KOLVOPA-977080 format. One line per 8 residues: number of its first residue (from 1); their letters; for each residue z, y, x of C-alpha. Coordinates in Angstrom, 2 decimals. Layout:
<pts>
NUM	a	Z:Y:X | ... $
</pts>
This chain:
<pts>
1	mrivsahe	10.57:-83.71:19.34 | 11.19:-82.93:15.68 | 12.65:-80.18:13.53 | 16.01:-81.36:12.19 | 16.77:-78.58:9.70 | 15.58:-75.19:8.43 | 17.93:-72.38:7.42 | 16.54:-69.38:5.55 $
9	gtipisss	18.26:-66.17:4.48 | 17.76:-62.54:3.50 | 19.23:-59.48:5.19 | 18.98:-55.75:4.38 | 17.01:-53.34:6.57 | 17.41:-50.50:4.08 | 17.39:-46.78:4.86 | 17.37:-43.44:3.04 $
17	msnafidf	14.15:-42.40:4.78 | 10.69:-42.52:3.19 | 7.02:-42.17:3.96 | 4.38:-40.63:1.69 | 4.24:-43.74:-0.50 | 7.60:-45.57:-0.59 | 11.25:-45.19:0.32 | 13.21:-47.87:2.14 $
25	sqmdcsvl	16.38:-47.84:0.07 | 15.89:-51.40:-1.17 | 14.05:-52.91:1.78 | 15.12:-56.36:2.91 | 13.84:-59.08:5.22 | 13.61:-62.87:5.42 | 15.21:-64.53:8.44 | 14.81:-68.15:9.49 $
33	alvsdvvv	16.28:-70.66:11.93 | 14.50:-73.94:12.76 | 16.88:-76.36:14.47 | 15.29:-78.99:16.72 | 16.53:-82.27:18.19 | 15.94:-80.97:21.72 | 19.32:-80.40:23.37 | 19.83:-78.07:26.35 $
41	dgkplvgy	23.28:-77.46:27.84 | 24.82:-79.40:24.99 | 23.22:-77.31:22.22 | 20.07:-77.88:20.16 | 17.21:-75.48:20.73 | 16.61:-73.23:17.73 | 13.53:-71.19:16.86 | 14.04:-67.91:15.01 $
49	gfnsngry	11.73:-65.83:12.85 | 11.70:-62.89:10.46 | 9.18:-60.70:8.65 | 8.21:-57.20:9.72 | 9.32:-54.07:7.92 | 7.33:-52.71:5.01 | 7.21:-55.99:3.08 | 10.14:-57.44:1.20 $
57	sageilrr	11.70:-60.84:1.88 | 9.61:-63.86:0.94 | 12.45:-66.31:0.33 | 11.14:-67.75:-2.92 | 7.84:-68.81:-1.35 | 9.62:-70.14:1.72 | 12.06:-72.23:-0.32 | 9.65:-73.54:-2.95 $
65	rilprlma	6.50:-74.25:-0.96 | 6.31:-73.50:2.75 | 9.52:-74.99:4.17 | 9.51:-78.15:1.99 | 6.03:-79.01:3.27 | 7.09:-78.43:6.86 | 10.25:-80.50:6.58 | 8.58:-83.36:4.66 $
73	apaddlld	5.76:-83.79:7.18 | 5.88:-86.73:9.60 | 7.04:-85.50:13.00 | 3.70:-86.38:14.61 | 1.90:-84.01:12.22 | 3.60:-81.08:13.96 | 2.81:-82.12:17.52 | -0.15:-81.66:19.84 $
81	eagglsps	-1.86:-84.43:21.81 | 0.68:-84.06:24.62 | 3.59:-84.50:22.25 | 4.63:-80.84:22.25 | 5.32:-78.72:19.20 | 2.05:-77.31:17.87 | 2.32:-74.17:15.72 | -1.36:-74.63:14.83 $
89	aawdvmmr	-0.77:-78.13:13.46 | 2.31:-76.91:11.60 | 0.25:-74.06:10.13 | -2.15:-76.56:8.60 | 0.79:-78.46:7.12 | 2.27:-75.31:5.57 | -1.05:-74.31:4.00 | -1.79:-77.67:2.37 $
97	nekpgghg	-2.70:-77.32:-1.31 | -2.97:-73.52:-1.08 | -6.10:-72.00:-2.62 | -8.20:-69.51:-0.67 | -7.35:-65.85:-1.28 | -4.04:-64.70:-2.64 | -2.86:-63.30:0.66 | 0.05:-60.89:0.82 $
105	ersvavgv	3.49:-62.32:0.17 | 2.33:-65.87:1.02 | 1.08:-64.64:4.37 | 4.49:-63.05:4.99 | 6.27:-66.35:4.34 | 3.98:-68.33:6.63 | 4.29:-65.60:9.26 | 8.08:-65.98:9.30 $
113	vdmalhdl	7.80:-69.70:10.02 | 4.98:-69.22:12.52 | 7.20:-66.85:14.50 | 10.08:-69.34:14.54 | 7.74:-72.15:15.60 | 6.36:-70.15:18.52 | 9.88:-69.14:19.55 | 10.89:-72.80:19.52 $
121	aakvagvp	7.79:-74.03:21.35 | 8.36:-71.57:24.19 | 12.04:-72.45:24.37 | 11.23:-76.15:24.64 | 8.92:-75.26:27.54 | 11.65:-73.09:29.04 | 9.44:-70.00:29.36 | 9.18:-66.57:27.70 $
129	lhrwiaeh	6.78:-66.56:24.80 | 4.20:-64.32:26.47 | 3.83:-66.88:29.24 | 3.53:-69.75:26.72 | 0.86:-67.84:24.78 | -1.08:-66.98:27.93 | -1.07:-70.61:29.05 | -1.95:-72.12:25.66 $
137	ygdgtsde	-4.17:-69.44:24.09 | -5.11:-66.93:26.79 | -6.37:-66.86:30.36 | -3.07:-67.93:31.90 | -1.92:-64.43:32.78 | -0.06:-61.69:30.92 | 0.05:-57.94:31.31 | 3.10:-56.98:33.38 $
145	svfvyaag	3.97:-54.19:30.96 | 2.83:-53.04:27.51 | 2.07:-49.54:26.23 | 4.41:-48.62:23.39 | 4.59:-45.56:21.18 | 7.62:-44.36:19.23 | 7.16:-44.40:15.45 | 9.35:-42.05:13.44 $
153	gyyapgkt	9.03:-38.69:11.81 | 9.92:-40.01:8.38 | 10.80:-37.84:5.43 | 14.53:-37.85:4.69 | 16.82:-35.81:2.44 | 17.78:-32.58:4.15 | 15.67:-33.26:7.25 | 14.47:-29.97:8.73 $
161	hadlqaem	11.66:-29.18:11.14 | 14.31:-28.67:13.81 | 15.66:-32.14:13.06 | 12.15:-33.54:13.41 | 11.75:-31.83:16.76 | 15.08:-33.19:17.96 | 14.01:-36.69:16.95 | 10.81:-36.40:18.94 $
169	rgfldagy	12.61:-35.02:21.98 | 14.84:-38.07:21.81 | 11.78:-40.32:21.97 | 10.46:-38.49:25.02 | 13.85:-38.64:26.70 | 13.86:-42.41:26.07 | 10.63:-42.82:28.07 | 7.95:-42.70:25.38 $
177	evvkmkig	4.88:-40.54:25.94 | 3.16:-40.95:22.53 | 4.98:-40.43:19.23 | 4.08:-40.89:15.57 | 5.13:-39.03:12.42 | 4.56:-39.39:8.69 | 2.37:-37.04:6.67 | 0.95:-37.02:3.15 $
185	ndlvddlr	3.50:-35.26:0.93 | 2.30:-31.66:1.13 | -0.54:-30.26:3.20 | 1.00:-26.88:4.02 | 4.36:-28.34:5.01 | 2.75:-31.22:6.90 | 0.72:-28.81:9.03 | 3.92:-26.96:9.85 $
193	rieavlev	5.62:-30.24:10.71 | 2.71:-31.27:12.95 | 2.81:-27.94:14.76 | 6.58:-28.25:15.19 | 6.11:-31.60:16.90 | 3.25:-30.27:19.01 | 5.64:-27.63:20.35 | 7.78:-30.47:21.70 $
201	lggdgsrl	4.69:-32.14:23.19 | 3.56:-28.99:24.95 | 0.67:-28.58:22.55 | -0.92:-31.92:23.53 | -2.23:-33.43:20.28 | -3.45:-36.54:22.11 | 0.21:-37.62:22.30 | 0.78:-37.41:18.51 $
209	avdvngrf	-0.31:-39.92:15.87 | 0.02:-39.23:12.15 | 0.42:-41.83:9.40 | -0.37:-41.41:5.68 | 0.72:-44.95:4.66 | -2.27:-45.37:2.35 | -1.52:-42.57:-0.10 | -4.73:-40.53:-0.15 $
217	dldaally	-7.80:-40.70:-2.34 | -11.07:-39.66:-0.72 | -10.76:-35.96:-1.51 | -7.27:-35.72:0.00 | -8.35:-37.80:3.00 | -11.20:-35.44:3.78 | -9.12:-32.30:3.10 | -6.43:-33.35:5.58 $
225	areieqyg	-9.12:-34.48:8.05 | -10.68:-31.03:8.10 | -7.30:-29.42:8.73 | -5.98:-31.76:11.43 | -9.15:-32.33:13.43 | -8.38:-29.18:15.43 | -5.32:-30.85:16.96 | -7.14:-33.71:18.72 $
233	lfwyeevg	-4.58:-36.28:17.56 | -3.99:-39.74:19.01 | -4.97:-41.17:15.61 | -5.10:-40.56:11.84 | -3.55:-43.69:10.34 | -3.95:-45.69:7.14 | -5.37:-42.78:5.22 | -6.20:-44.58:1.95 $
241	dpldfhln	-5.61:-47.90:0.25 | -6.06:-50.66:2.85 | -8.82:-52.31:0.78 | -10.74:-49.10:0.07 | -13.30:-49.69:2.77 | -15.68:-47.10:1.28 | -13.04:-44.38:1.68 | -12.49:-45.34:5.30 $
249	atlaehyr	-16.22:-45.48:6.03 | -16.76:-42.05:4.50 | -13.84:-40.64:6.44 | -15.29:-42.03:9.68 | -18.53:-40.15:8.98 | -16.69:-36.83:8.71 | -13.70:-37.14:11.06 | -14.52:-37.31:14.74 $
257	gpiatgen	-11.06:-38.28:15.93 | -9.64:-41.82:16.11 | -8.70:-43.64:12.91 | -6.15:-46.46:12.76 | -5.69:-49.02:9.98 | -5.15:-52.70:9.19 | -1.38:-53.11:9.01 | -1.62:-54.11:5.34 $
265	lfslqdar	-4.44:-56.60:5.81 | -3.01:-60.10:6.15 | -5.87:-62.52:6.72 | -8.94:-63.23:8.79 | -11.14:-62.59:5.76 | -9.67:-59.16:5.06 | -9.89:-58.17:8.72 | -13.53:-59.29:8.81 $
273	nlvryagl	-14.34:-57.17:5.77 | -12.60:-54.24:7.45 | -14.91:-54.32:10.48 | -17.96:-55.08:8.34 | -17.56:-52.39:5.69 | -14.97:-49.75:6.68 | -17.12:-47.87:9.17 | -14.68:-48.31:12.04 $
281	rpdrdwiq	-15.95:-47.32:15.47 | -15.09:-49.74:18.32 | -15.21:-46.96:20.91 | -12.34:-44.92:19.43 | -10.64:-46.51:16.39 | -7.64:-48.84:16.29 | -6.82:-52.05:14.38 | -3.16:-52.57:13.50 $
289	vdpalgyg	-2.93:-56.04:11.94 | 0.68:-57.28:12.20 | 0.85:-60.97:13.22 | 4.26:-61.40:11.62 | 2.97:-60.30:8.20 | -0.47:-61.92:8.43 | 0.14:-65.68:8.59 | 1.48:-65.49:12.13 $
297	lveyrriq	-0.07:-65.82:15.56 | -2.25:-68.76:14.53 | -4.20:-66.51:12.15 | -4.02:-63.53:14.51 | -5.87:-65.52:17.16 | -8.65:-66.18:14.65 | -8.79:-62.45:13.95 | -9.08:-61.74:17.67 $
305	dmlaqhgw	-11.97:-64.20:17.97 | -13.72:-62.55:15.03 | -13.23:-59.06:16.48 | -14.74:-60.15:19.78 | -17.78:-61.49:17.93 | -18.18:-58.06:16.32 | -18.01:-56.23:19.65 | -14.36:-55.18:19.57 $
313	ssrrciph	-12.12:-55.26:22.60 | -8.62:-56.63:22.23 | -7.51:-53.35:23.82 | -8.37:-51.57:20.56 | -5.61:-53.52:18.77 | -2.04:-52.21:18.53 | -0.01:-54.27:16.03 | 2.22:-52.71:13.43 $
321	gghqfslh	5.86:-53.71:13.25 | 7.62:-52.63:16.41 | 9.21:-55.98:17.21 | 9.55:-58.45:20.06 | 7.12:-61.04:18.66 | 4.16:-58.65:18.78 | 5.30:-57.36:22.17 | 4.84:-60.85:23.65 $
329	iaaalklg	1.49:-61.20:21.89 | 0.32:-57.83:23.19 | 1.14:-58.81:26.77 | -0.39:-62.30:26.61 | -3.56:-61.48:24.66 | -4.01:-58.16:26.49 | -3.90:-55.90:23.46 | -3.87:-52.12:23.62 $
337	gnesypge	-0.14:-51.86:23.09 | 2.60:-52.28:20.53 | 4.43:-50.12:18.03 | 8.11:-49.31:18.56 | 10.82:-48.19:16.13 | 13.68:-46.82:18.24 | 16.78:-47.20:16.10 | 15.03:-47.98:12.80 $
345	fqptggfa	14.93:-51.14:10.67 | 17.97:-52.65:12.31 | 18.96:-55.28:13.21 | 15.43:-56.73:13.34 | 13.52:-53.78:14.81 | 13.07:-52.93:18.44 | 13.12:-54.88:21.66 | 15.87:-56.43:23.77 $
353	ddavvegg	18.98:-54.32:24.22 | 18.28:-54.03:27.94 | 14.59:-53.15:27.56 | 13.63:-49.95:29.39 | 10.68:-47.74:28.46 | 9.19:-45.99:31.47 | 6.05:-43.89:31.33 | 5.39:-45.07:27.81 $
361	rvrlddrp	5.40:-48.73:28.82 | 7.93:-51.57:28.61 | 8.26:-54.73:30.65 | 9.10:-58.08:29.10 | 12.11:-60.06:30.26 | 12.28:-63.72:31.30 | 14.42:-65.04:28.44 | 12.91:-68.23:27.00 $
369	gigfegka	11.08:-67.83:23.72 | 10.86:-64.46:22.00 | 14.18:-63.38:23.45 | 16.17:-62.54:20.34 | 19.17:-63.63:22.37 | 18.81:-60.27:24.11 | 19.49:-58.38:20.85 | 23.23:-58.78:20.37 $
377	afievlra	23.46:-57.59:16.76 | 20.44:-59.56:15.59 | 21.20:-62.85:17.34 | 24.61:-62.84:15.66 | 22.87:-62.72:12.28 | 20.40:-65.42:13.23 | 23.01:-67.81:14.61 | 25.09:-67.42:11.45 $
385	lha	22.22:-69.03:9.52 | 22.89:-72.43:11.09 | 26.54:-72.15:12.11 $
</pts>
């Protein structure tokens, strides 16, 4: 098989909401369609990809470097020994003539293509992506369902504590058992907001995660830690700058509860430094690397191998992003779960329209590939790329 054409675009996923560091008023996203020469039911199979929320579109890198290399490569350079599409071989092609380091927006661009390649490879095989991953990269089996938590609790103009409580009740009514909210703007108000959410959760702090989005310096990190430790929270997330490993290590010495971080680390090397120097504790802390932002599943598998070598279980990994790609990865590689954004970052965010959350878990469907075809609003956008 070969890839006949690539179609890249940018769509808005903007919102008036904000976290402690940024607002989402200008947020956009790269989308991609890779059209193959494999025809099923009279139509060519197409692989689709996009980048997770929190990073802007990477169209310039895609157009100038990544996609031209992919499309110029001989067809055999993208195939495995059996003649099937190999995302790993394609990854090597895309990264030709790229210097080490300089992760970030480049990793986002490669991650978009990696997602589309895996979607296409599974579609060619006629199986859902989690099954393809399990057979090619895992032990041949997938988890039947995946733990998911509902991420929300953003700051928004005019949003009251009652509004925050109503939002969280909506998550519980939808089948989620663990919820997440933003903190970091004001200690006094944040403590009131936390206690308002705990009222909805019946006082059970183990069902509430809080997320600082990297805003704090060490003093603020420790101040908040002292105040929130009483609640026994699910986790205290991304407290300082993602590369400030000293801050995280110091926090881990003083805060007994679980810490979560890693969503803004986009390479094997950065993830390795995280577990080497950030003081994370494999018995309670969580690693949130997002495969879609970090060079794709090819690199994420390397990260998983590294974590295992350092004594980490895959069950301590819950990817950032709240999308279908990571949901398949979580099931196939037996991760600890997956983030979920009910209603946010549309049309890219969330799972299939018919996905049901029960007891805080969601089952995957049998649609071939990632299953974007099960998201009516999003698949319309994706198909328009190559119409």
